CHARMM-style PDB file with segment names, atoms N, HN, CA, C and O in Angstrom:
ATOM      1  N   UNK     1      86.334 102.036  84.626  1.00  0.00      PROA
ATOM      2  CA  UNK     1      88.233 102.512  84.773  1.00  0.00      PROA
ATOM      3  C   UNK     1      88.389 101.616  85.706  1.00  0.00      PROA
ATOM      4  O   UNK     1      87.590 100.737  86.029  1.00  0.00      PROA
ATOM      5  N   UNK     2      89.920 101.946  86.350  1.00  0.00      PROA
ATOM      6  HN  UNK     2      90.570 102.659  86.087  1.00  0.00      PROA
ATOM      7  CA  UNK     2      90.094 100.987  86.928  1.00  0.00      PROA
ATOM      8  C   UNK     2      90.717 102.060  87.888  1.00  0.00      PROA
ATOM      9  O   UNK     2      90.785 103.250  87.579  1.00  0.00      PROA
ATOM     10  N   UNK     3      91.165 101.547  89.071  1.00  0.00      PROA
ATOM     11  HN  UNK     3      91.110 100.581  89.322  1.00  0.00      PROA
ATOM     12  CA  UNK     3      91.155 102.691  90.508  1.00  0.00      PROA
ATOM     13  C   UNK     3      92.582 102.645  90.785  1.00  0.00      PROA
ATOM     14  O   UNK     3      93.131 101.577  90.515  1.00  0.00      PROA
ATOM     15  N   UNK     4      93.142 103.377  91.162  1.00  0.00      PROA
ATOM     16  HN  UNK     4      92.696 104.245  91.381  1.00  0.00      PROA
ATOM     17  CA  UNK     4      94.324 103.436  90.851  1.00  0.00      PROA
ATOM     18  C   UNK     4      95.523 104.101  92.090  1.00  0.00      PROA
ATOM     19  O   UNK     4      95.343 105.302  92.294  1.00  0.00      PROA
ATOM     20  N   UNK     5      96.568 103.528  92.826  1.00  0.00      PROA
ATOM     21  HN  UNK     5      96.714 102.552  92.661  1.00  0.00      PROA
ATOM     22  CA  UNK     5      96.868 104.448  93.738  1.00  0.00      PROA
ATOM     23  C   UNK     5      98.237 104.888  93.459  1.00  0.00      PROA
ATOM     24  O   UNK     5      99.000 104.417  92.616  1.00  0.00      PROA
ATOM     25  N   UNK     6      98.421 105.723  94.166  1.00  0.00      PROA
ATOM     26  HN  UNK     6      97.801 106.105  94.851  1.00  0.00      PROA
ATOM     27  CA  UNK     6      99.621 106.817  94.115  1.00  0.00      PROA
ATOM     28  C   UNK     6     100.514 107.681  94.913  1.00  0.00      PROA
ATOM     29  O   UNK     6      99.750 108.382  95.575  1.00  0.00      PROA
ATOM     30  N   UNK     7     101.247 107.871  95.083  1.00  0.00      PROA
ATOM     31  HN  UNK     7     101.868 107.301  94.545  1.00  0.00      PROA
ATOM     32  CA  UNK     7     101.096 108.819  96.058  1.00  0.00      PROA
ATOM     33  C   UNK     7     103.413 109.110  95.625  1.00  0.00      PROA
ATOM     34  O   UNK     7     104.426 108.661  95.089  1.00  0.00      PROA
ATOM     35  N   UNK     8     102.655 110.429  96.620  1.00  0.00      PROA
ATOM     36  HN  UNK     8     101.832 110.794  97.056  1.00  0.00      PROA
ATOM     37  CA  UNK     8     103.288 111.259  96.511  1.00  0.00      PROA
ATOM     38  C   UNK     8     104.828 111.732  97.038  1.00  0.00      PROA
ATOM     39  O   UNK     8     105.122 111.852  98.228  1.00  0.00      PROA
ATOM     40  N   UNK     9     105.838 111.998  95.796  1.00  0.00      PROA
ATOM     41  HN  UNK     9     105.599 111.900  94.829  1.00  0.00      PROA
ATOM     42  CA  UNK     9     107.059 112.184  96.909  1.00  0.00      PROA
ATOM     43  C   UNK     9     107.994 113.248  96.906  1.00  0.00      PROA
ATOM     44  O   UNK     9     109.221 113.311  96.977  1.00  0.00      PROA
ATOM     45  N   UNK    10     106.748 114.354  96.769  1.00  0.00      PROA
ATOM     46  HN  UNK    10     105.751 114.304  96.712  1.00  0.00      PROA
ATOM     47  CA  UNK    10     107.308 115.566  97.371  1.00  0.00      PROA
ATOM     48  C   UNK    10     106.570 115.024  98.943  1.00  0.00      PROA
ATOM     49  O   UNK    10     107.298 114.731  99.891  1.00  0.00      PROA
ATOM     50  N   UNK    11     104.839 114.941  99.044  1.00  0.00      PROA
ATOM     51  HN  UNK    11     104.248 115.179  98.273  1.00  0.00      PROA
ATOM     52  CA  UNK    11     104.494 114.830 100.606  1.00  0.00      PROA
ATOM     53  C   UNK    11     104.378 114.008 101.179  1.00  0.00      PROA
ATOM     54  O   UNK    11     104.144 114.185 102.375  1.00  0.00      PROA
ATOM     55  N   UNK    12     104.481 112.563 100.615  1.00  0.00      PROA
ATOM     56  HN  UNK    12     104.670 112.420  99.643  1.00  0.00      PROA
ATOM     57  CA  UNK    12     104.117 111.515 101.253  1.00  0.00      PROA
ATOM     58  C   UNK    12     102.338 110.660 101.050  1.00  0.00      PROA
ATOM     59  O   UNK    12     101.743 109.600 101.241  1.00  0.00      PROA
ATOM     60  N   UNK    13     102.210 111.692 100.670  1.00  0.00      PROA
ATOM     61  HN  UNK    13     102.693 112.553 100.514  1.00  0.00      PROA
ATOM     62  CA  UNK    13     100.622 111.413 100.842  1.00  0.00      PROA
ATOM     63  C   UNK    13     100.067 110.263  98.962  1.00  0.00      PROA
ATOM     64  O   UNK    13     100.380 110.212  97.773  1.00  0.00      PROA
ATOM     65  N   UNK    14      99.252 109.702  99.817  1.00  0.00      PROA
ATOM     66  HN  UNK    14      98.998 109.744 100.783  1.00  0.00      PROA
ATOM     67  CA  UNK    14      98.495 108.426  99.352  1.00  0.00      PROA
ATOM     68  C   UNK    14      98.031 108.471  98.684  1.00  0.00      PROA
ATOM     69  O   UNK    14      97.793 109.676  98.764  1.00  0.00      PROA
ATOM     70  N   UNK    15      97.177 107.954  97.237  1.00  0.00      PROA
ATOM     71  HN  UNK    15      97.371 106.975  97.172  1.00  0.00      PROA
ATOM     72  CA  UNK    15      95.734 108.930  97.299  1.00  0.00      PROA
ATOM     73  C   UNK    15      95.578 108.081  95.555  1.00  0.00      PROA
ATOM     74  O   UNK    15      96.356 108.088  94.601  1.00  0.00      PROA
ATOM     75  N   UNK    16      94.123 107.376  95.758  1.00  0.00      PROA
ATOM     76  HN  UNK    16      93.491 107.370  96.532  1.00  0.00      PROA
ATOM     77  CA  UNK    16      93.217 107.197  94.325  1.00  0.00      PROA
ATOM     78  C   UNK    16      92.328 107.730  93.356  1.00  0.00      PROA
ATOM     79  O   UNK    16      91.583 108.708  93.414  1.00  0.00      PROA
ATOM     80  N   UNK    17      92.514 107.022  92.583  1.00  0.00      PROA
ATOM     81  HN  UNK    17      93.119 106.228  92.536  1.00  0.00      PROA
ATOM     82  CA  UNK    17      92.638 108.053  91.108  1.00  0.00      PROA
ATOM     83  C   UNK    17      92.043 107.017  90.116  1.00  0.00      PROA
ATOM     84  O   UNK    17      92.530 105.906  89.905  1.00  0.00      PROA
ATOM     85  N   UNK    18      90.895 107.538  89.519  1.00  0.00      PROA
ATOM     86  HN  UNK    18      90.499 108.440  89.690  1.00  0.00      PROA
ATOM     87  CA  UNK    18      90.299 106.706  88.596  1.00  0.00      PROA
ATOM     88  C   UNK    18      90.478 107.013  87.089  1.00  0.00      PROA
ATOM     89  O   UNK    18      89.889 107.853  86.408  1.00  0.00      PROA
ATOM     90  N   UNK    19      91.649 105.928  86.659  1.00  0.00      PROA
ATOM     91  HN  UNK    19      92.127 105.246  87.212  1.00  0.00      PROA
ATOM     92  CA  UNK    19      91.876 106.271  85.520  1.00  0.00      PROA
ATOM     93  C   UNK    19      91.367 105.413  84.427  1.00  0.00      PROA
ATOM     94  O   UNK    19      90.577 104.469  84.462  1.00  0.00      PROA
ATOM     95  N   UNK    20      92.430 106.331  82.799  1.00  0.00      PROA
ATOM     96  HN  UNK    20      93.071 107.097  82.771  1.00  0.00      PROA
ATOM     97  CA  UNK    20      91.794 104.669  82.140  1.00  0.00      PROA
ATOM     98  C   UNK    20      93.009 104.227  82.195  1.00  0.00      PROA
ATOM     99  O   UNK    20      94.040 104.821  82.513  1.00  0.00      PROA
ATOM    100  N   UNK    21      92.750 102.582  81.699  1.00  0.00      PROA
ATOM    101  HN  UNK    21      91.913 102.099  81.441  1.00  0.00      PROA
ATOM    102  CA  UNK    21      93.947 102.267  81.306  1.00  0.00      PROA
ATOM    103  C   UNK    21      95.072 103.079  80.786  1.00  0.00      PROA
ATOM    104  O   UNK    21      95.609 103.700  81.704  1.00  0.00      PROA
ATOM    105  N   UNK    22      95.503 103.245  79.860  1.00  0.00      PROA
ATOM    106  HN  UNK    22      95.066 102.741  79.114  1.00  0.00      PROA
ATOM    107  CA  UNK    22      96.033 104.246  78.512  1.00  0.00      PROA
ATOM    108  C   UNK    22      97.081 105.171  79.664  1.00  0.00      PROA
ATOM    109  O   UNK    22      98.304 105.295  79.619  1.00  0.00      PROA
ATOM    110  N   UNK    23      96.317 105.614  80.451  1.00  0.00      PROA
ATOM    111  HN  UNK    23      95.322 105.512  80.488  1.00  0.00      PROA
ATOM    112  CA  UNK    23      96.766 107.622  81.469  1.00  0.00      PROA
ATOM    113  C   UNK    23      97.145 107.055  82.690  1.00  0.00      PROA
ATOM    114  O   UNK    23      97.718 107.884  83.396  1.00  0.00      PROA
ATOM    115  N   UNK    24      97.027 105.821  83.261  1.00  0.00      PROA
ATOM    116  HN  UNK    24      96.562 105.146  82.687  1.00  0.00      PROA
ATOM    117  CA  UNK    24      98.154 105.417  84.469  1.00  0.00      PROA
ATOM    118  C   UNK    24      99.100 105.837  84.506  1.00  0.00      PROA
ATOM    119  O   UNK    24      99.235 106.294  85.640  1.00  0.00      PROA
ATOM    120  N   UNK    25     100.000 106.012  83.906  1.00  0.00      PROA
ATOM    121  HN  UNK    25      99.890 105.641  82.984  1.00  0.00      PROA
ATOM    122  CA  UNK    25     101.197 106.234  83.879  1.00  0.00      PROA
ATOM    123  C   UNK    25     101.631 107.763  83.139  1.00  0.00      PROA
ATOM    124  O   UNK    25     102.775 108.068  82.801  1.00  0.00      PROA
ATOM    125  N   UNK    26     100.381 108.633  82.989  1.00  0.00      PROA
ATOM    126  HN  UNK    26      99.452 108.386  83.264  1.00  0.00      PROA
ATOM    127  CA  UNK    26     100.520 109.935  82.501  1.00  0.00      PROA
ATOM    128  C   UNK    26     100.633 110.718  83.649  1.00  0.00      PROA
ATOM    129  O   UNK    26     100.124 110.404  84.725  1.00  0.00      PROA
ATOM    130  N   UNK    27     101.047 111.362  83.524  1.00  0.00      PROA
ATOM    131  HN  UNK    27     101.461 111.618  82.650  1.00  0.00      PROA
ATOM    132  CA  UNK    27     101.127 113.086  84.196  1.00  0.00      PROA
ATOM    133  C   UNK    27     100.517 113.543  85.538  1.00  0.00      PROA
ATOM    134  O   UNK    27      99.486 114.185  85.335  1.00  0.00      PROA
ATOM    135  N   UNK    28     100.657 113.486  86.130  1.00  0.00      PROA
ATOM    136  HN  UNK    28     101.495 112.965  86.295  1.00  0.00      PROA
ATOM    137  CA  UNK    28      99.080 112.923  87.607  1.00  0.00      PROA
ATOM    138  C   UNK    28     100.013 114.359  88.549  1.00  0.00      PROA
ATOM    139  O   UNK    28     101.190 114.696  88.679  1.00  0.00      PROA
ATOM    140  N   UNK    29      98.446 114.939  89.114  1.00  0.00      PROA
ATOM    141  HN  UNK    29      97.490 114.665  89.008  1.00  0.00      PROA
ATOM    142  CA  UNK    29      98.932 116.313  90.468  1.00  0.00      PROA
ATOM    143  C   UNK    29      98.556 116.279  91.597  1.00  0.00      PROA
ATOM    144  O   UNK    29      97.385 116.076  91.918  1.00  0.00      PROA
ATOM    145  N   UNK    30      99.797 116.536  92.633  1.00  0.00      PROA
ATOM    146  HN  UNK    30     100.748 116.701  92.373  1.00  0.00      PROA
ATOM    147  CA  UNK    30      99.308 115.354  93.653  1.00  0.00      PROA
ATOM    148  C   UNK    30      98.022 116.532  94.330  1.00  0.00      PROA
ATOM    149  O   UNK    30      98.219 117.728  94.114  1.00  0.00      PROA
ATOM    150  N   UNK    31      96.940 116.175  95.009  1.00  0.00      PROA
ATOM    151  HN  UNK    31      96.780 115.204  95.184  1.00  0.00      PROA
ATOM    152  CA  UNK    31      96.058 116.215  95.349  1.00  0.00      PROA
ATOM    153  C   UNK    31      96.168 117.165  97.193  1.00  0.00      PROA
ATOM    154  O   UNK    31      95.465 117.970  97.804  1.00  0.00      PROA
ATOM    155  N   UNK    32      97.028 116.684  97.355  1.00  0.00      PROA
ATOM    156  HN  UNK    32      97.599 116.030  96.859  1.00  0.00      PROA
ATOM    157  CA  UNK    32      97.502 117.743  98.707  1.00  0.00      PROA
ATOM    158  C   UNK    32      98.180 118.730  98.297  1.00  0.00      PROA
ATOM    159  O   UNK    32      97.794 119.842  98.659  1.00  0.00      PROA
ATOM    160  N   UNK    33      99.731 118.603  97.174  1.00  0.00      PROA
ATOM    161  HN  UNK    33     100.044 117.700  96.880  1.00  0.00      PROA
ATOM    162  CA  UNK    33     100.597 119.642  97.777  1.00  0.00      PROA
ATOM    163  C   UNK    33     100.360 120.587  96.100  1.00  0.00      PROA
ATOM    164  O   UNK    33     100.317 121.794  95.861  1.00  0.00      PROA
ATOM    165  N   UNK    34     100.251 119.419  95.243  1.00  0.00      PROA
ATOM    166  HN  UNK    34     100.286 118.438  95.438  1.00  0.00      PROA
ATOM    167  CA  UNK    34      99.724 120.395  93.302  1.00  0.00      PROA
ATOM    168  C   UNK    34     101.111 119.810  92.667  1.00  0.00      PROA
ATOM    169  O   UNK    34     101.381 119.935  91.473  1.00  0.00      PROA
ATOM    170  N   UNK    35     102.101 119.043  93.775  1.00  0.00      PROA
ATOM    171  HN  UNK    35     101.882 118.941  94.746  1.00  0.00      PROA
ATOM    172  CA  UNK    35     103.495 118.560  92.933  1.00  0.00      PROA
ATOM    173  C   UNK    35     103.049 117.772  91.947  1.00  0.00      PROA
ATOM    174  O   UNK    35     101.889 117.377  91.827  1.00  0.00      PROA
ATOM    175  N   UNK    36     104.099 117.499  91.125  1.00  0.00      PROA
ATOM    176  HN  UNK    36     105.041 117.820  91.223  1.00  0.00      PROA
ATOM    177  CA  UNK    36     103.566 116.691  89.967  1.00  0.00      PROA
ATOM    178  C   UNK    36     104.862 115.182  89.731  1.00  0.00      PROA
ATOM    179  O   UNK    36     104.874 114.352  88.822  1.00  0.00      PROA
ATOM    180  N   UNK    37     105.687 115.295  90.771  1.00  0.00      PROA
ATOM    181  HN  UNK    37     105.678 115.969  91.509  1.00  0.00      PROA
ATOM    182  CA  UNK    37     106.291 113.801  91.832  1.00  0.00      PROA
ATOM    183  C   UNK    37     106.114 112.690  92.509  1.00  0.00      PROA
ATOM    184  O   UNK    37     106.581 112.172  93.522  1.00  0.00      PROA
ATOM    185  N   UNK    38     104.969 112.338  91.339  1.00  0.00      PROA
ATOM    186  HN  UNK    38     104.589 112.759  90.516  1.00  0.00      PROA
ATOM    187  CA  UNK    38     104.195 111.267  91.889  1.00  0.00      PROA
ATOM    188  C   UNK    38     104.005 109.934  90.913  1.00  0.00      PROA
ATOM    189  O   UNK    38     103.360 109.904  89.866  1.00  0.00      PROA
ATOM    190  N   UNK    39     104.898 108.600  91.669  1.00  0.00      PROA
ATOM    191  HN  UNK    39     105.423 108.625  92.520  1.00  0.00      PROA
ATOM    192  CA  UNK    39     104.080 107.325  91.188  1.00  0.00      PROA
ATOM    193  C   UNK    39     103.521 106.638  91.792  1.00  0.00      PROA
ATOM    194  O   UNK    39     103.536 106.559  93.021  1.00  0.00      PROA
ATOM    195  N   UNK    40     102.527 105.597  90.550  1.00  0.00      PROA
ATOM    196  HN  UNK    40     102.514 105.661  89.552  1.00  0.00      PROA
ATOM    197  CA  UNK    40     102.077 104.830  90.899  1.00  0.00      PROA
ATOM    198  C   UNK    40     102.390 103.130  91.832  1.00  0.00      PROA
ATOM    199  O   UNK    40     103.234 102.245  91.694  1.00  0.00      PROA
ATOM    200  N   UNK    41     101.728 103.244  92.358  1.00  0.00      PROA
ATOM    201  HN  UNK    41     101.043 103.964  92.470  1.00  0.00      PROA
ATOM    202  CA  UNK    41     101.859 101.829  93.655  1.00  0.00      PROA
ATOM    203  C   UNK    41     101.318 100.714  93.206  1.00  0.00      PROA
ATOM    204  O   UNK    41     100.536 100.532  92.272  1.00  0.00      PROA
ATOM    205  N   UNK    42     101.930  99.792  94.150  1.00  0.00      PROA
ATOM    206  HN  UNK    42     102.565  99.940  94.909  1.00  0.00      PROA
ATOM    207  CA  UNK    42     101.669  98.056  93.065  1.00  0.00      PROA
ATOM    208  C   UNK    42     100.387  98.206  93.536  1.00  0.00      PROA
ATOM    209  O   UNK    42     100.276  97.596  94.600  1.00  0.00      PROA
ATOM    210  N   UNK    43      99.866  98.487  93.366  1.00  0.00      PROA
ATOM    211  HN  UNK    43      99.957  98.982  92.502  1.00  0.00      PROA
ATOM    212  CA  UNK    43      98.441  97.497  94.478  1.00  0.00      PROA
ATOM    213  C   UNK    43      97.891  96.313  94.049  1.00  0.00      PROA
ATOM    214  O   UNK    43      98.102  95.857  92.925  1.00  0.00      PROA
ATOM    215  N   UNK    44      96.909  95.571  95.224  1.00  0.00      PROA
ATOM    216  HN  UNK    44      96.737  95.942  96.137  1.00  0.00      PROA
ATOM    217  CA  UNK    44      96.540  94.316  94.660  1.00  0.00      PROA
ATOM    218  C   UNK    44      94.985  94.309  95.571  1.00  0.00      PROA
ATOM    219  O   UNK    44      94.680  94.875  96.620  1.00  0.00      PROA
ATOM    220  N   UNK    45      94.174  93.376  94.620  1.00  0.00      PROA
ATOM    221  HN  UNK    45      94.422  92.916  93.768  1.00  0.00      PROA
ATOM    222  CA  UNK    45      92.811  93.644  94.371  1.00  0.00      PROA
ATOM    223  C   UNK    45      92.589  92.364  95.257  1.00  0.00      PROA
ATOM    224  O   UNK    45      93.290  91.389  95.527  1.00  0.00      PROA
ATOM    225  N   UNK    46      90.946  92.893  95.698  1.00  0.00      PROA
ATOM    226  HN  UNK    46      90.376  93.685  95.478  1.00  0.00      PROA
ATOM    227  CA  UNK    46      89.875  91.143  96.341  1.00  0.00      PROA
ATOM    228  C   UNK    46      89.070  91.056  95.943  1.00  0.00      PROA
ATOM    229  O   UNK    46      88.186  91.891  95.751  1.00  0.00      PROA
ATOM    230  N   UNK    47      89.166  89.494  95.575  1.00  0.00      PROA
ATOM    231  HN  UNK    47      89.884  88.816  95.731  1.00  0.00      PROA
ATOM    232  CA  UNK    47      88.200  88.651  94.719  1.00  0.00      PROA
ATOM    233  C   UNK    47      87.507  87.679  95.466  1.00  0.00      PROA
ATOM    234  O   UNK    47      88.186  86.917  96.156  1.00  0.00      PROA
ATOM    235  N   UNK    48      86.220  87.557  95.457  1.00  0.00      PROA
ATOM    236  HN  UNK    48      85.668  88.175  94.897  1.00  0.00      PROA
ATOM    237  CA  UNK    48      85.597  86.683  96.614  1.00  0.00      PROA
ATOM    238  C   UNK    48      84.348  85.679  95.728  1.00  0.00      PROA
ATOM    239  O   UNK    48      84.309  85.441  94.521  1.00  0.00      PROA
ATOM    240  N   UNK    49      83.750  85.392  96.416  1.00  0.00      PROA
ATOM    241  HN  UNK    49      83.781  85.586  97.396  1.00  0.00      PROA
ATOM    242  CA  UNK    49      82.945  84.367  95.696  1.00  0.00      PROA
ATOM    243  C   UNK    49      82.445  82.522  96.337  1.00  0.00      PROA
ATOM    244  O   UNK    49      83.137  82.012  97.218  1.00  0.00      PROA
ATOM    245  N   UNK    50      81.739  82.079  95.995  1.00  0.00      PROA
ATOM    246  HN  UNK    50      81.177  82.494  95.280  1.00  0.00      PROA
ATOM    247  CA  UNK    50      81.473  80.976  96.476  1.00  0.00      PROA
ATOM    248  C   UNK    50      81.824  79.711  95.891  1.00  0.00      PROA
ATOM    249  O   UNK    50      81.787  79.905  94.676  1.00  0.00      PROA
ATOM    250  N   UNK    51      82.124  78.595  96.102  1.00  0.00      PROA
ATOM    251  HN  UNK    51      82.154  78.437  97.089  1.00  0.00      PROA
ATOM    252  CA  UNK    51      82.180  77.593  96.437  1.00  0.00      PROA
ATOM    253  C   UNK    51      81.608  76.501  96.707  1.00  0.00      PROA
ATOM    254  O   UNK    51      80.389  76.567  96.861  1.00  0.00      PROA
ATOM    255  N   UNK    52      82.236  75.229  96.843  1.00  0.00      PROA
ATOM    256  HN  UNK    52      83.227  75.175  96.718  1.00  0.00      PROA
ATOM    257  CA  UNK    52      82.193  73.731  97.036  1.00  0.00      PROA
ATOM    258  C   UNK    52      82.833  73.172  98.857  1.00  0.00      PROA
ATOM    259  O   UNK    52      82.370  72.349  99.646  1.00  0.00      PROA
ATOM    260  N   UNK    53      84.278  74.251  98.949  1.00  0.00      PROA
ATOM    261  HN  UNK    53      84.654  74.920  98.308  1.00  0.00      PROA
ATOM    262  CA  UNK    53      85.480  74.069  99.427  1.00  0.00      PROA
ATOM    263  C   UNK    53      85.085  73.793 101.641  1.00  0.00      PROA
ATOM    264  O   UNK    53      83.902  74.050 101.864  1.00  0.00      PROA
ATOM    265  N   UNK    54      85.462  73.594 102.267  1.00  0.00      PROA
ATOM    266  HN  UNK    54      86.423  73.385 102.085  1.00  0.00      PROA
ATOM    267  CA  UNK    54      85.448  73.677 103.178  1.00  0.00      PROA
ATOM    268  C   UNK    54      84.006  73.265 103.866  1.00  0.00      PROA
ATOM    269  O   UNK    54      82.892  73.334 103.347  1.00  0.00      PROA
ATOM    270  N   UNK    55      84.315  72.873 105.026  1.00  0.00      PROA
ATOM    271  HN  UNK    55      85.220  72.817 105.448  1.00  0.00      PROA
ATOM    272  CA  UNK    55      82.521  72.420 105.255  1.00  0.00      PROA
ATOM    273  C   UNK    55      81.587  73.029 106.203  1.00  0.00      PROA
ATOM    274  O   UNK    55      80.945  72.595 107.159  1.00  0.00      PROA
ATOM    275  N   UNK    56      81.746  74.473 105.493  1.00  0.00      PROA
ATOM    276  HN  UNK    56      82.268  74.826 104.716  1.00  0.00      PROA
ATOM    277  CA  UNK    56      80.351  75.010 106.259  1.00  0.00      PROA
ATOM    278  C   UNK    56      79.376  75.196 104.874  1.00  0.00      PROA
ATOM    279  O   UNK    56      78.621  76.162 104.762  1.00  0.00      PROA
ATOM    280  N   UNK    57      79.533  73.847 103.550  1.00  0.00      PROA
ATOM    281  HN  UNK    57      80.147  73.063 103.641  1.00  0.00      PROA
ATOM    282  CA  UNK    57      78.035  74.201 103.765  1.00  0.00      PROA
ATOM    283  C   UNK    57      77.744  75.667 102.014  1.00  0.00      PROA
ATOM    284  O   UNK    57      76.923  75.712 101.098  1.00  0.00      PROA
ATOM    285  N   UNK    58      78.819  76.459 102.379  1.00  0.00      PROA
ATOM    286  HN  UNK    58      79.486  76.423 103.123  1.00  0.00      PROA
ATOM    287  CA  UNK    58      78.825  77.693 101.299  1.00  0.00      PROA
ATOM    288  C   UNK    58      78.061  76.999  99.562  1.00  0.00      PROA
ATOM    289  O   UNK    58      79.052  76.273  99.481  1.00  0.00      PROA
ATOM    290  N   UNK    59      77.790  76.879  99.128  1.00  0.00      PROA
ATOM    291  HN  UNK    59      76.985  77.468  99.194  1.00  0.00      PROA
ATOM    292  CA  UNK    59      77.588  76.505  97.502  1.00  0.00      PROA
ATOM    293  C   UNK    59      77.258  78.299  96.791  1.00  0.00      PROA
ATOM    294  OT1 UNK    59      77.055  78.458  95.587  1.00  0.00      PROA
TER     295      UNK     59
END
């Protein structure tokens, strides 16, 4: 399940939730103030790996 980031429009609290993709935009309650005025935030992800670029010799 993906981890989504949300922000409450009522209290401003930002929080994360593990949710199914199909449920990502369904109604959600803020854990801080219990408001349903919640918006999913645009999140980025990090990816790492090894390669042969650079002079450090990582493979």
